[in-house]
N, C-alpha and C positions, 0 to 999 in steps of 0.2 A: 873113816869110821871103823870102829872095831866092835865085834860081836863075839861074846864068849859065854856059852851056857846060859843064855837068857839075859845077860847083862850087856849093855852097849854104851859106847861113848865115842867122842871125837877128839882128834888132835891135829895140830898143824905140824907137819914133819918138815924140818929144816935140813936134815941130812940123815944119813943112816945111823948116826949116833945121838942126834938131838931132836927133840920134839917138844911142843907145848901142848899140854892137856887142856881141853876146854871144859869148864865146869858146866853142869846142867843138873836140874832137879829130877829129870826123867832118866832113870838108870836101868829099869827092868822092862824088857820088851813086852811082857804080857800085861803090864799095868800102865804103860807109858801113854801119855797123850801126845801124839806126834806133832800136833799144832803148837803146843807149848815147847816141845823139844826144838822144833825148827825156829821158832821165834827167839828162844834163848840162844841157840847156836848162832843166829844172825847177829844178835847183840854182842856176843863174845868175839866173833870174827871181826866185826867193825871196830871193836876196841883195839885190835892189833894192826889195823890198816892205818898207815900214816895219814894225817889230815891233808898233807900236801897232795897225795894221790887222790883222795876223795874230792878235793876242790878241783883238781885238774879234770876229773870226770863229771863235774857238775853235781855231785851228790851231797855237797855241803853248801 
């Protein structure tokens, strides 16, 4: 998670040179609905987790 002067967001960091930004409609801390932020973040992360892993954990 990154925070800079009221704006925030998340990314999956793969190395010191590469990361994947996760999109979300909640961008400004003072107006954000954190329930929506967490729900959308969960959806974005699950899109990037391989189905094979999710099945092995019994989540699919």
